[in-house]
MIGUBA-231837 format. One record per residue (C-alpha): residue in three letters; x, y, z. Coordinates in nm, 2 decimals. Layout:
! residues N
     r       c1       c2       c3
   ALA        X        Y        Z
...
This chain:
! residues 420
     r       c1       c2       c3
   MET    -2.52    -1.38    -8.33
   GLU    -2.38    -1.25    -8.66
   SER    -2.15    -0.95    -8.67
   SER    -1.89    -0.78    -8.90
   PRO    -1.66    -0.48    -8.88
   GLU    -1.93    -0.29    -9.07
   GLN    -2.21    -0.42    -8.86
   PRO    -2.08    -0.47    -8.50
   VAL    -2.30    -0.58    -8.21
   ALA    -2.34    -0.36    -7.90
   LEU    -2.13    -0.47    -7.61
   GLY    -2.42    -0.46    -7.37
   ARG    -2.61    -0.70    -7.59
   VAL    -2.32    -0.94    -7.59
   VAL    -2.29    -0.92    -7.21
   GLN    -2.66    -0.98    -7.17
   ALA    -2.64    -1.27    -7.40
   VAL    -2.35    -1.42    -7.21
   LYS    -2.54    -1.35    -6.88
   GLY    -2.84    -1.53    -7.01
   TRP    -2.64    -1.83    -7.12
   VAL    -2.44    -1.85    -6.79
   GLU    -2.74    -1.82    -6.57
   ARG    -2.90    -2.11    -6.74
   CYS    -2.64    -2.32    -6.55
   GLY    -2.78    -2.47    -6.23
   ALA    -2.65    -2.44    -5.87
   VAL    -2.38    -2.67    -5.76
   TRP    -2.21    -2.77    -5.42
   VAL    -1.84    -2.69    -5.42
   GLU    -1.56    -2.73    -5.17
   ALA    -1.32    -2.44    -5.13
   GLN    -1.12    -2.23    -4.88
   VAL    -1.23    -1.88    -4.78
   ILE    -0.93    -1.65    -4.83
   GLN    -1.10    -1.31    -4.81
   ILE    -1.42    -1.17    -4.65
   ASN    -1.53    -0.82    -4.73
   ARG    -1.82    -0.68    -4.53
   ARG    -1.95    -0.34    -4.62
   ALA    -2.11    -0.12    -4.35
   GLY    -2.48    -0.08    -4.41
   SER    -2.49    -0.34    -4.69
   SER    -2.68    -0.66    -4.68
   THR    -2.44    -0.82    -4.93
   VAL    -2.10    -0.98    -4.84
   PHE    -1.83    -1.03    -5.10
   MET    -1.58    -1.32    -5.05
   THR    -1.30    -1.48    -5.24
   MET    -1.27    -1.86    -5.24
   ARG    -0.99    -2.07    -5.36
   ASP    -0.98    -2.43    -5.46
   THR    -0.82    -2.65    -5.19
   LEU    -0.60    -2.83    -5.45
   ALA    -0.57    -2.63    -5.78
   GLN    -0.47    -2.27    -5.83
   ALA    -0.82    -2.15    -5.90
   SER    -1.02    -1.88    -5.72
   ALA    -1.35    -1.71    -5.77
   SER    -1.55    -1.41    -5.64
   ILE    -1.85    -1.51    -5.43
   SER    -2.13    -1.29    -5.31
   CYS    -2.39    -1.38    -5.05
   SER    -2.63    -1.22    -4.81
   THR    -2.53    -1.15    -4.45
   ALA    -2.81    -1.39    -4.34
   VAL    -2.64    -1.67    -4.53
   LEU    -2.30    -1.59    -4.39
   ASP    -2.42    -1.56    -4.03
   ALA    -2.62    -1.89    -4.05
   ALA    -2.29    -2.06    -4.13
   GLY    -2.15    -1.98    -3.79
   PRO    -1.83    -1.80    -3.70
   LEU    -1.66    -1.80    -4.04
   THR    -1.30    -1.67    -4.06
   GLU    -1.05    -1.65    -4.34
   GLY    -0.87    -1.98    -4.40
   THR    -1.18    -2.19    -4.32
   THR    -1.26    -2.47    -4.55
   VAL    -1.63    -2.47    -4.65
   THR    -1.88    -2.64    -4.88
   ALA    -2.09    -2.38    -5.06
   TRP    -2.40    -2.40    -5.28
   ILE    -2.32    -2.15    -5.56
   LYS    -2.48    -2.05    -5.89
   PRO    -2.28    -1.86    -6.16
   THR    -2.39    -1.51    -6.27
   VAL    -2.25    -1.22    -6.48
   TRP    -2.26    -0.86    -6.37
   SER    -2.41    -0.65    -6.64
   LYS    -2.21    -0.34    -6.56
   ASN    -1.87    -0.49    -6.61
   GLY    -1.93    -0.83    -6.76
   ALA    -1.75    -0.99    -6.47
   LEU    -1.82    -1.36    -6.39
   SER    -1.92    -1.41    -6.03
   PHE    -2.10    -1.67    -5.82
   GLU    -2.40    -1.62    -5.59
   CYS    -2.38    -1.83    -5.28
   ARG    -2.71    -1.95    -5.14
   GLU    -2.58    -2.17    -4.85
   ILE    -2.25    -2.22    -4.67
   ARG    -2.14    -2.50    -4.44
   ILE    -1.81    -2.52    -4.26
   ALA    -1.64    -2.84    -4.37
   GLY    -1.43    -3.09    -4.17
   GLU    -1.26    -2.97    -3.86
   GLY    -1.38    -2.62    -3.92
   ARG    -1.74    -2.73    -3.89
   LEU    -1.66    -2.91    -3.56
   LEU    -1.49    -2.59    -3.43
   ALA    -1.79    -2.38    -3.53
   GLN    -2.02    -2.62    -3.33
   LEU    -1.80    -2.60    -3.03
   GLU    -1.78    -2.22    -3.06
   GLN    -2.16    -2.20    -3.07
   ARG    -2.19    -2.43    -2.77
   LYS    -1.93    -2.22    -2.58
   ARG    -2.13    -1.90    -2.65
   LEU    -2.45    -2.05    -2.52
   LEU    -2.29    -2.18    -2.20
   GLN    -2.11    -1.84    -2.15
   ALA    -2.44    -1.66    -2.18
   GLU    -2.57    -1.87    -1.89
   GLY    -2.28    -1.74    -1.67
   LEU    -2.10    -2.08    -1.63
   PHE    -1.76    -1.92    -1.71
   ASP    -1.81    -1.62    -1.48
   PRO    -1.49    -1.56    -1.27
   ALA    -1.71    -1.46    -0.98
   ARG    -1.84    -1.81    -0.93
   LYS    -1.50    -1.98    -0.94
   LYS    -1.38    -2.13    -0.60
   ARG    -1.04    -2.08    -0.45
   LEU    -0.82    -2.38    -0.41
   PRO    -0.72    -2.48    -0.05
   PHE    -0.36    -2.42     0.04
   LEU    -0.30    -2.77     0.16
   PRO    -0.59    -3.01     0.07
   ARG    -0.65    -3.31     0.30
   THR    -0.73    -3.54     0.01
   ILE    -0.69    -3.48    -0.36
   GLY    -0.93    -3.65    -0.60
   LEU    -0.79    -3.75    -0.95
   VAL    -1.00    -3.85    -1.25
   THR    -0.79    -3.98    -1.53
   GLY    -0.73    -4.27    -1.77
   ALA    -0.60    -4.60    -1.62
   GLY    -0.23    -4.63    -1.66
   SER    -0.21    -4.31    -1.85
   ALA     0.09    -4.07    -1.87
   ALA    -0.13    -3.80    -1.72
   GLU    -0.19    -4.01    -1.41
   ARG     0.18    -4.08    -1.38
   ASP     0.27    -3.72    -1.41
   VAL     0.02    -3.60    -1.15
   LEU     0.11    -3.87    -0.89
   THR     0.48    -3.83    -0.94
   ASN     0.49    -3.45    -0.91
   ILE     0.25    -3.44    -0.61
   ALA     0.47    -3.70    -0.43
   LEU     0.78    -3.49    -0.51
   ARG     0.63    -3.17    -0.39
   TRP     0.43    -3.29    -0.08
   PRO     0.51    -3.66     0.00
   ALA     0.23    -3.67     0.27
   ALA    -0.05    -3.58     0.03
   GLN    -0.35    -3.82     0.02
   ILE    -0.48    -3.90    -0.33
   GLU    -0.80    -4.07    -0.43
   VAL    -0.77    -4.19    -0.79
   ARG    -1.08    -4.27    -1.00
   HIS    -1.02    -4.42    -1.35
   ALA    -1.25    -4.34    -1.64
   LEU    -1.25    -4.35    -2.02
   VAL    -1.10    -4.02    -2.15
   GLN    -1.17    -4.08    -2.52
   GLY    -1.47    -4.21    -2.71
   PRO    -1.85    -4.17    -2.70
   LYS    -1.88    -4.29    -2.33
   ALA    -1.59    -4.08    -2.20
   ALA    -1.79    -3.78    -2.09
   GLU    -2.04    -4.00    -1.91
   GLU    -1.77    -4.19    -1.71
   VAL    -1.58    -3.87    -1.62
   MET    -1.91    -3.72    -1.49
   ALA    -1.97    -4.03    -1.28
   ARG    -1.62    -4.03    -1.13
   LEU    -1.65    -3.66    -1.06
   ALA    -1.97    -3.71    -0.88
   GLU    -1.82    -3.98    -0.66
   LEU    -1.53    -3.76    -0.55
   ASP    -1.75    -3.45    -0.51
   ALA    -1.97    -3.65    -0.27
   ASN    -1.67    -3.74    -0.05
   PRO    -1.64    -3.47     0.23
   ALA    -1.27    -3.55     0.27
   VAL    -1.18    -3.45    -0.08
   ASP    -1.08    -3.08    -0.09
   VAL    -0.99    -3.05    -0.46
   ILE    -1.04    -3.26    -0.78
   ILE    -0.81    -3.29    -1.08
   ILE    -0.94    -3.40    -1.42
   ALA    -0.64    -3.49    -1.63
   ARG    -0.58    -3.62    -1.98
   GLY    -0.28    -3.62    -2.21
   GLY    -0.26    -3.45    -2.55
   GLY    -0.46    -3.56    -2.86
   SER    -0.64    -3.44    -3.17
   LEU    -0.95    -3.22    -3.17
   GLU    -1.17    -3.53    -3.20
   ASP    -0.99    -3.71    -2.91
   LEU    -1.06    -3.41    -2.68
   LEU    -1.43    -3.38    -2.78
   PRO    -1.56    -3.55    -2.46
   PHE    -1.42    -3.26    -2.25
   SER    -1.63    -3.02    -2.45
   ASP    -1.95    -3.21    -2.38
   GLU    -2.22    -2.99    -2.24
   GLY    -2.32    -3.23    -1.96
   LEU    -1.96    -3.26    -1.84
   VAL    -1.92    -2.88    -1.85
   ARG    -2.23    -2.83    -1.64
   ALA    -2.12    -3.10    -1.39
   VAL    -1.79    -2.93    -1.34
   ALA    -1.96    -2.59    -1.30
   ALA    -2.20    -2.73    -1.04
   ALA    -1.94    -2.92    -0.84
   ARG    -1.92    -2.84    -0.47
   THR    -1.54    -2.92    -0.46
   PRO    -1.30    -2.70    -0.65
   VAL    -1.21    -2.86    -0.99
   VAL    -0.88    -2.83    -1.17
   THR    -0.86    -2.94    -1.53
   ALA    -0.55    -3.04    -1.72
   ILE    -0.66    -3.15    -2.06
   GLY    -0.42    -3.20    -2.35
   HIS    -0.13    -2.97    -2.41
   GLU    -0.11    -2.60    -2.34
   PRO    -0.27    -2.48    -2.67
   ASP    -0.56    -2.71    -2.62
   ILE    -0.86    -2.54    -2.45
   PRO    -1.17    -2.76    -2.44
   ILE    -1.48    -2.60    -2.30
   VAL    -1.45    -2.78    -1.96
   ASP    -1.14    -2.57    -1.90
   LEU    -1.35    -2.25    -1.90
   ALA    -1.60    -2.39    -1.64
   ALA    -1.33    -2.53    -1.41
   ASP    -1.22    -2.33    -1.11
   LEU    -0.86    -2.35    -1.24
   ARG    -0.72    -2.45    -1.57
   ALA    -0.37    -2.61    -1.57
   SER    -0.17    -2.62    -1.89
   THR    -0.06    -2.98    -1.84
   PRO    -0.10    -3.26    -1.58
   THR     0.23    -3.17    -1.43
   ASP     0.12    -2.81    -1.39
   ALA    -0.20    -2.93    -1.22
   ALA     0.01    -3.12    -0.96
   LYS     0.21    -2.80    -0.89
   ARG    -0.11    -2.59    -0.85
   VAL    -0.29    -2.82    -0.59
   VAL     0.00    -2.88    -0.34
   PRO     0.28    -2.65    -0.23
   ASP     0.64    -2.75    -0.25
   ALA     0.76    -2.88     0.08
   ARG     1.11    -2.76     0.03
   GLU     1.00    -2.41    -0.06
   GLU     0.76    -2.40     0.23
   SER     1.03    -2.51     0.47
   GLU     1.25    -2.23     0.34
   HIS     0.97    -1.99     0.39
   VAL     0.92    -2.11     0.74
   THR     1.29    -2.07     0.81
   GLN     1.29    -1.72     0.66
   ALA     0.98    -1.63     0.86
   ILE     1.14    -1.76     1.19
   GLY     1.45    -1.55     1.11
   ARG     1.24    -1.24     1.04
   ILE     1.04    -1.30     1.37
   ARG     1.36    -1.35     1.56
   GLY     1.51    -1.03     1.41
   ALA     1.18    -0.84     1.49
   VAL     1.18    -0.96     1.85
   VAL     1.55    -0.87     1.90
   ASN     1.49    -0.53     1.74
   ARG     1.19    -0.47     1.96
   VAL     1.38    -0.57     2.27
   ARG     1.66    -0.34     2.17
   VAL     1.42    -0.05     2.12
   GLU     1.25    -0.12     2.45
   GLN     1.59    -0.13     2.62
   GLN     1.69     0.20     2.47
   GLN     1.36     0.35     2.59
   LEU     1.41     0.20     2.93
   ASP     1.77     0.34     2.95
   ALA     1.64     0.68     2.84
   LEU     1.38     0.67     3.12
   ARG     1.64     0.56     3.37
   SER     1.87     0.84     3.27
   ARG     1.61     1.11     3.36
   PRO     1.69     1.30     3.69
   VAL     1.36     1.20     3.85
   LEU     1.45     0.83     3.82
   ARG     1.82     0.87     3.91
   ASP     1.73     1.06     4.23
   PRO     1.36     1.03     4.30
   ALA     1.39     1.26     4.61
   GLY     1.56     1.53     4.40
   SER     1.23     1.68     4.30
   PHE     1.14     1.72     4.67
   ASP     1.45     1.93     4.73
   ILE     1.33     2.17     4.48
   HIS     0.99     2.18     4.65
   TYR     1.16     2.21     4.99
   ASP     1.35     2.52     4.86
   ARG     1.03     2.67     4.73
   LEU     0.85     2.59     5.05
   GLU     1.13     2.75     5.26
   ASN     1.12     3.05     5.04
   LEU     0.74     3.08     5.07
   ARG     0.78     3.03     5.45
   LEU     1.03     3.32     5.47
   ARG     0.81     3.54     5.26
   LEU     0.52     3.46     5.48
   ASP     0.72     3.54     5.80
   HIS     0.83     3.87     5.65
   ALA     0.47     3.95     5.55
   ILE     0.34     3.86     5.90
   ASP     0.62     4.08     6.06
   ARG     0.53     4.37     5.83
   SER     0.16     4.33     5.90
   LEU     0.22     4.31     6.28
   THR     0.45     4.61     6.27
   GLN     0.20     4.81     6.08
   HIS    -0.08     4.71     6.31
   VAL     0.13     4.79     6.62
   THR     0.22     5.13     6.49
   SER    -0.14     5.20     6.40
   LEU    -0.25     5.08     6.75
   GLN     0.01     5.30     6.92
   HIS    -0.11     5.60     6.72
   ASP    -0.47     5.52     6.81
   LEU    -0.37     5.47     7.18
   SER    -0.19     5.80     7.18
   ARG    -0.49     5.97     7.04
   VAL    -0.72     5.80     7.29
   ARG    -0.49     5.88     7.58
   ALA    -0.47     6.24     7.47
   MET    -0.85     6.26     7.48
   SER    -0.90     6.06     7.80
   PRO    -0.99     6.23     8.14
   LYS    -0.69     6.07     8.30
   ALA    -0.46     6.27     8.07
   THR    -0.65     6.58     8.17
   LEU    -0.61     6.49     8.54
   GLU    -0.24     6.44     8.49
   ARG    -0.21     6.79     8.37
   GLY    -0.35     6.91     8.70
   TYR    -0.72     6.92     8.64
   ALA    -0.98     6.75     8.86
   VAL    -1.32     6.60     8.79
   LEU    -1.61     6.68     9.03
   VAL    -1.90     6.45     9.09
   ASP    -2.19     6.49     9.33
   GLY    -2.28     6.25     9.60
   GLU    -2.49     6.05     9.36
   GLY    -2.20     6.01     9.11
   GLY    -2.33     6.27     8.86
   SER    -2.08     6.50     8.71
   VAL    -2.07     6.86     8.83
   ALA    -2.04     7.08     8.53
   SER    -2.20     7.40     8.67
   ILE    -2.22     7.58     9.00
   HIS    -2.59     7.53     8.98
   ASP    -2.54     7.15     9.01
   VAL    -2.45     7.18     9.38
   ASP    -2.58     7.35     9.69
   LEU    -2.40     7.49     9.99
   ASP    -2.29     7.22    10.24
   ASP    -2.31     6.95     9.97
   ASP    -2.04     6.70     9.96
   VAL    -1.86     6.65     9.62
   MET    -1.58     6.43     9.52
   ALA    -1.29     6.55     9.32
   TYR    -1.11     6.29     9.11
   LEU    -0.74     6.37     9.07
   ALA    -0.47     6.19     8.88
   ASP    -0.35     5.99     9.18
   GLY    -0.68     5.96     9.38
   LYS    -1.00     6.14     9.48
   LEU    -1.10     6.39     9.74
   THR    -1.43     6.44     9.93
   LEU    -1.50     6.81     9.96
   GLY    -1.77     7.01    10.13
   VAL    -1.93     7.31     9.95
   ARG    -1.88     7.62    10.16
   GLU    -1.93     7.90     9.91
   ILE    -2.07     7.93     9.56
   ASP    -1.93     8.22     9.35
   ASP    -2.16     8.32     9.07
   PRO    -1.99     8.56     8.83
   THR    -2.32     8.70     8.73
   GLY    -2.43     8.76     9.09
   GLN    -2.30     8.78     9.44
   ALA    -2.11     8.50     9.61
   THR    -2.33     8.28     9.83
   ALA    -2.08     8.05     9.98
   SER    -1.71     7.98    10.03
   MET    -1.49     7.67    10.07
   ASP    -1.26     7.75    10.36
   ASP    -1.25     7.40    10.50
   PHE    -1.18     7.08    10.32
   GLU    -1.25     6.73    10.43
   PHE    -1.14     6.45    10.20
   ASP    -1.07     6.09    10.18
   GLU    -0.77     6.00     9.98
   GLU    -0.75     5.67     9.78
   ASN    -0.45     5.50     9.62
């Protein structure tokens, strides 16, 4: 392409020419480290910056979200192998690379595979806290799956013996590294899980690299631990190491020593707890007796308990008072009735014939006992009786004096019988 100050070439033409020349280059696989990932919301293109793992060289990489997601969980700092093809952006003439496939390299690839396996098992609910079983406070027999003569075995046995010397331990040796390790650990786990005397199982292994601990992320072993009838405690590697089997176990211990502390109590601590509990019980009993004694003393100090008959004295006084009031009421009632009776008797006596007789009057009756109230009730020579206050007289009618007429008879002679 010829040019001169008098006949310059348009910049866009030059950029297009360079773009055509660059894009004639084929795609190539490269190894690099991802140092930046830029996802834009709503965009199907992801922009990344990759750097050479050895030299100070970096490049801008663009790829689709489908390519990035197919690579697995990709994070900044991950080493990858990428199939890229160079390209030039027409707008700014910038050199960039279009990525058509990404694969996580080395340990990163292994971690991505483990992460994918972890997500699948988690989706099945194998890591759900609700399905995890509680460890017994004091297991009858403790099962241990570990490598023969390993430091993990020594740590578990030593610490269990220090904490609870009477603990019974069933040890099953298995390979804890290599292709057959997961299979052997599953077989030993099945043996201990089938033993009804085993109340808890420990799977222990010392530290190691990611590759060394791979058997404990085996899908078969994870499923076996999740399906075990007996509670399972895992103690794999060091504290930062978390193989997938730890997530399915009923309890994850950070180290084999920590596993020993989790499955049995400390005898000395429990003895101290018992002593403290006995002291608290004794204090509670003494305090309860003291309270009951105080309540008993309070009851005994009441007047009714000091002198049980004292309350009767009060009732005796009330009864005596009521008796006196009743006597007075009876006397008043009798007096009133006697007075009323005397008044009635006086009125009766004043109206009685006897009172009339005592005043000098007499009551006349004929021979048949009928009262003589008129001169016409008798005839001459009839006998009549006169009742006086102190007796009666038998009289003969000698004369009848009629004020309206002339006298027809006279009483000049009296014959009488005197009674009383």
